[in-house]
TORDRENDO-636930 format. One record per residue (C-alpha): x, y negated, z negated; residue number from 1. Coordinates in steps of 0.05 Angstrom, whole numbers. Example, Ala and Ser with C-alpha at 12.3 -4.5 7.8 and 13.67 -1.06 7.14 Angstrom:
BEGIN
SITE     xx     yy     zz   i
SITE    246     90   -156   1
SITE    273     21   -143   2
This chain:
BEGIN
SITE     xx     yy     zz   i
SITE    525    185    -92   1
SITE    468    140    -67   2
SITE    473    172      2   3
SITE    464    241    -28   4
SITE    404    217    -67   5
SITE    374    189     -3   6
SITE    377    255     33   7
SITE    306    278     15   8
SITE    278    212     42   9
SITE    322    215    104  10
SITE    297    286    117  11
SITE    226    262    108  12
SITE    238    206    158  13
SITE    269    255    207  14
SITE    209    301    203  15
SITE    162    243    215  16
SITE    198    228    280  17
SITE    214    300    301  18
SITE    150    339    288  19
SITE    105    297    334  20
SITE    153    312    390  21
SITE    148    387    383  22
SITE     78    402    358  23
SITE      8    378    377  24
SITE    -14    393    306  25
SITE     35    342    278  26
SITE    -19    304    239  27
SITE    -36    366    197  28
SITE     37    387    190  29
SITE     60    318    167  30
SITE      1    313    120  31
SITE     24    378     86  32
SITE     96    355     84  33
SITE     80    288     52  34
SITE     31    322      4  35
SITE     84    370    -21  36
SITE    135    313    -26  37
SITE     87    269    -65  38
SITE     43    318   -103  39
SITE    100    359   -132  40
SITE    148    302   -148  41
SITE    176    295   -218  42
SITE    196    229   -250  43
SITE    186    190   -186  44
SITE    148    125   -190  45
SITE    145     71   -244  46
SITE     82    100   -275  47
SITE     99    174   -273  48
SITE    119    182   -346  49
SITE     65    135   -370  50
SITE     12    180   -339  51
SITE     46    242   -363  52
SITE     46    217   -435  53
SITE    -27    197   -429  54
SITE    -48    266   -407  55
SITE     -7    300   -461  56
SITE    -31    256   -519  57
SITE   -100    233   -495  58
SITE   -138    182   -537  59
SITE   -137    108   -519  60
SITE    -86    119   -464  61
SITE   -140    153   -424  62
SITE   -202    117   -449  63
SITE   -177     50   -424  64
SITE   -173     74   -351  65
SITE   -227     64   -298  66
SITE   -282    116   -296  67
SITE   -263    161   -238  68
SITE   -189    165   -256  69
SITE   -208    174   -329  70
SITE   -248    237   -311  71
SITE   -188    266   -274  72
SITE   -141    250   -332  73
SITE   -188    281   -382  74
SITE   -192    344   -340  75
SITE   -116    348   -336  76
SITE   -111    334   -410  77
SITE   -158    391   -427  78
SITE   -123    438   -380  79
SITE    -55    417   -405  80
SITE    -34    406   -333  81
SITE    -10    333   -324  82
SITE     24    350   -258  83
SITE    -45    366   -229  84
SITE    -61    291   -234  85
SITE     -4    273   -186  86
SITE    -24    327   -137  87
SITE    -97    307   -136  88
SITE    -83    232   -129  89
SITE    -33    246    -75  90
SITE    -83    291    -39  91
SITE   -137    238    -43  92
SITE    -92    181    -21  93
SITE    -61    218     38  94
SITE   -128    246     59  95
SITE   -158    176     66  96
SITE   -100    151    108  97
SITE    -91    212    152  98
SITE   -166    217    165  99
SITE   -166    146    192 100
SITE   -102    158    231 101
SITE   -132    219    265 102
SITE   -199    186    280 103
SITE   -184    113    293 104
SITE   -110    103    309 105
SITE    -91     98    383 106
SITE    -28    138    367 107
SITE    -29    173    299 108
SITE     46    188    300 109
SITE     62    114    303 110
SITE     14     99    246 111
SITE     44    154    203 112
SITE    114    127    216 113
SITE     95     57    195 114
SITE     58     85    135 115
SITE    121    121    111 116
SITE    170     65    123 117
SITE    134      4     98 118
SITE    141      6     21 119
SITE     72    -23      7 120
SITE     41     42     32 121
SITE     74    111     19 122
SITE    126     89    -31 123
SITE     74     47    -66 124
SITE     30    108    -73 125
SITE     86    142   -111 126
SITE     93     85   -159 127
SITE     27     47   -171 128
SITE    -18    106   -164 129
SITE    -88     82   -179 130
SITE    -82     18   -140 131
SITE    -52     54    -80 132
SITE   -111    102    -81 133
SITE   -160     44    -85 134
SITE   -129     13    -23 135
SITE   -132     81     13 136
SITE   -206     89     -3 137
SITE   -223     20     25 138
SITE   -184     38     87 139
SITE   -222    103     94 140
SITE   -287     64     84 141
SITE   -269     25    147 142
SITE   -277     88    189 143
SITE   -350     93    170 144
SITE   -361     20    184 145
SITE   -333     33    254 146
SITE   -388     85    262 147
SITE   -442     37    238 148
SITE   -451     70    170 149
SITE   -452      7    129 150
SITE   -484     38     68 151
SITE   -429     90     63 152
SITE   -377     36     73 153
SITE   -404     -4     15 154
SITE   -411     59    -28 155
SITE   -337     74    -18 156
SITE   -318      3    -36 157
SITE   -356     12   -101 158
SITE   -321     78   -113 159
SITE   -254     45   -103 160
SITE   -272     -4   -158 161
SITE   -279     54   -206 162
SITE   -209     77   -187 163
SITE   -177      9   -197 164
SITE   -213    -56   -212 165
SITE   -167    -96   -168 166
SITE   -206    -63   -111 167
SITE   -254   -121   -120 168
SITE   -205   -160    -76 169
SITE   -226   -116    -18 170
SITE   -292   -154    -16 171
SITE   -253   -212     15 172
SITE   -240   -168     76 173
SITE   -314   -156     89 174
SITE   -326   -216    136 175
SITE   -270   -191    180 176
SITE   -287   -117    182 177
SITE   -363   -122    175 178
SITE   -377   -178    223 179
SITE   -313   -175    264 180
SITE   -292   -245    244 181
SITE   -226   -263    275 182
SITE   -182   -324    289 183
SITE   -146   -339    353 184
SITE    -70   -338    359 185
SITE    -61   -412    346 186
SITE   -105   -414    284 187
SITE    -71   -352    255 188
SITE     -3   -385    264 189
SITE    -27   -450    231 190
SITE    -56   -413    171 191
SITE      7   -371    163 192
SITE     54   -431    165 193
SITE      9   -472    119 194
SITE      7   -416     67 195
SITE     82   -410     67 196
SITE     92   -484     57 197
SITE     37   -492      5 198
SITE     60   -430    -32 199
SITE    131   -456    -36 200
SITE    108   -524    -59 201
SITE     61   -496   -112 202
SITE    113   -445   -134 203
SITE    162   -501   -148 204
SITE    118   -525   -205 205
SITE    124   -478   -265 206
SITE     60   -510   -294 207
SITE     18   -480   -239 208
SITE     44   -410   -253 209
SITE     33   -420   -328 210
SITE    -39   -442   -316 211
SITE    -50   -383   -271 212
SITE    -24   -334   -323 213
SITE    -65   -368   -377 214
SITE   -128   -358   -337 215
SITE   -116   -283   -330 216
SITE    -97   -278   -403 217
SITE   -168   -303   -419 218
SITE   -196   -250   -371 219
SITE   -156   -197   -408 220
SITE   -184   -220   -475 221
SITE   -253   -202   -449 222
SITE   -234   -136   -417 223
SITE   -169   -102   -437 224
SITE   -171    -56   -376 225
SITE   -144   -115   -336 226
SITE    -80   -116   -377 227
SITE    -20   -118   -329 228
SITE    -63   -119   -267 229
SITE    -57   -193   -251 230
SITE     -8   -225   -299 231
SITE     59   -233   -263 232
SITE    105   -174   -274 233
SITE    163   -208   -238 234
SITE    165   -159   -180 235
SITE    134    -95   -206 236
SITE     93    -63   -151 237
SITE    114   -118   -103 238
SITE    162   -107    -46 239
SITE    226   -147    -53 240
SITE    225   -159     22 241
SITE    168   -209     34 242
SITE    207   -245     88 243
SITE    212   -181    128 244
SITE    136   -175    126 245
SITE    135   -247    151 246
SITE    181   -226    208 247
SITE    132   -170    225 248
SITE     75   -219    225 249
SITE    114   -266    271 250
SITE    123   -209    320 251
SITE     50   -190    316 252
SITE     25   -262    326 253
SITE     74   -272    383 254
SITE     44   -209    416 255
SITE    -28   -230    399 256
SITE    -55   -238    470 257
SITE    -17   -178    497 258
SITE    -43   -133    441 259
SITE   -115   -155    451 260
SITE   -109   -144    526 261
SITE    -73    -77    523 262
SITE   -116    -47    468 263
SITE   -182    -64    502 264
SITE   -209    -58    431 265
SITE   -259   -109    406 266
SITE   -231   -102    335 267
SITE   -158   -116    352 268
SITE   -165   -191    340 269
SITE   -197   -177    272 270
SITE   -141   -128    254 271
SITE    -88   -179    271 272
SITE   -125   -233    232 273
SITE   -131   -187    172 274
SITE    -57   -170    172 275
SITE    -37   -243    182 276
SITE    -83   -265    126 277
SITE    -50   -213     81 278
SITE     19   -239     97 279
SITE     -7   -310     86 280
SITE    -36   -293     18 281
SITE     30   -259     -1 282
SITE     65   -326      7 283
SITE      8   -371    -17 284
SITE      8   -336    -85 285
SITE     82   -319    -86 286
SITE     89   -354   -154 287
SITE     52   -294   -183 288
SITE     79   -233   -147 289
SITE     32   -182   -177 290
SITE    -30   -220   -157 291
SITE     -1   -234    -88 292
SITE     13   -160    -77 293
SITE    -55   -136   -103 294
SITE    -92   -184    -58 295
SITE    -49   -178      4 296
SITE    -48   -102     11 297
SITE   -123    -97     24 298
SITE   -110   -140     86 299
SITE    -42   -115    108 300
SITE    -64    -42    112 301
SITE    -94    -56    181 302
SITE    -25    -64    210 303
SITE    -24     12    211 304
SITE    -76      8    267 305
SITE    -41    -48    304 306
SITE     29    -19    310 307
SITE     11     40    356 308
SITE     -8    -10    411 309
SITE     63    -37    418 310
SITE     95    -11    481 311
SITE    149     38    461 312
SITE    204      8    505 313
SITE    187    -65    490 314
SITE    234   -111    452 315
SITE    179   -121    400 316
SITE    175    -46    387 317
SITE    250    -39    377 318
SITE    250   -100    331 319
SITE    194    -70    289 320
SITE    229     -2    288 321
SITE    292    -34    261 322
SITE    254    -73    208 323
SITE    217     -9    187 324
SITE    282     28    176 325
SITE    316    -30    141 326
SITE    258    -44     93 327
SITE    250     30     78 328
SITE    322     41     56 329
SITE    327    -28     25 330
SITE    269    -12    -21 331
SITE    299     55    -40 332
SITE    368     27    -56 333
SITE    349    -38    -90 334
SITE    363    -36   -165 335
SITE    302    -37   -209 336
SITE    290    -44   -283 337
SITE    245      0   -325 338
SITE    252     30   -395 339
SITE    234     99   -370 340
SITE    288    100   -317 341
SITE    351     79   -355 342
SITE    414     98   -316 343
SITE    377    104   -250 344
SITE    381     56   -192 345
SITE    305     53   -187 346
SITE    244     97   -197 347
SITE    251    134   -130 348
SITE    322    160   -136 349
SITE    341    214   -148 350
SITE    281    251   -121 351
SITE    263    313   -161 352
SITE    209    365   -156 353
SITE    164    390   -212 354
SITE    185    462   -203 355
SITE    238    483   -253 356
SITE    231    421   -297 357
């Protein structure tokens, strides 16, 4: 039964690998494919029914949301078209990613493949919609920074804040992307190992986690819009495979010198440092999975620009390819818990489309 439910995702994965081999316009074609899959989904993603109810009933459910998303929800509420919300957010999220892939990525097809497989990207955009869009906007902003348009870069970071306030974490990436700050291979390894060890030690003390949650409870008392953003949700919105991301980081750091040399790109060291810092933060704050995920993703997104530089027939490439496939299907088949998805294995299966519902 699970295999049958997986067929739409298997087909999507097949298209991502097949279309680039047969068409030069694969970026546009895959964009349309993913947009249809995402924009016309029904009941897919933890927050799907929450947003649907908000746009049907209105009131405080909409007023508590950040400004830009609130305007979209109000429009959908007035038009009595809640599905339009999912199409527009999918369009915006995918547009940001695919624009960068087509303009910055050394090999867009490789970036798209990693984007689909790693759950913190495409699958996350189906589930934690506003946050995923905020990450996408900050990634899009990076393109303009590459072109020296710093004012537009900063303007987009501000816009992302009005999509999801957790976008404030993206400010921590600015030294690396604005001034090309990077660490060498050895320092990246030391930081990564230290964060794993410290995170495990800190996480063993329940008092630390309690203090951490208490702090954010005080923040929520001042501004209710933060409710659920940072207090630990015990895995919601956080991949259940952090050690596989650690494995990816080990491969990336092992290939550090080779990647810098092959790419001949002055920003490669910064991209690797950003991704490694994201993985490090994921373990450093592992005692609060929601916070760890929110913070890490603004750093880890730069892996999508690193992966295309791995030689296709290298052992590192095949190892990453295997990890991608494993983590993709693992995330889809891992049991989840949510009151809106009783009787289902998780929020992704079975996949259904809006038409005919």
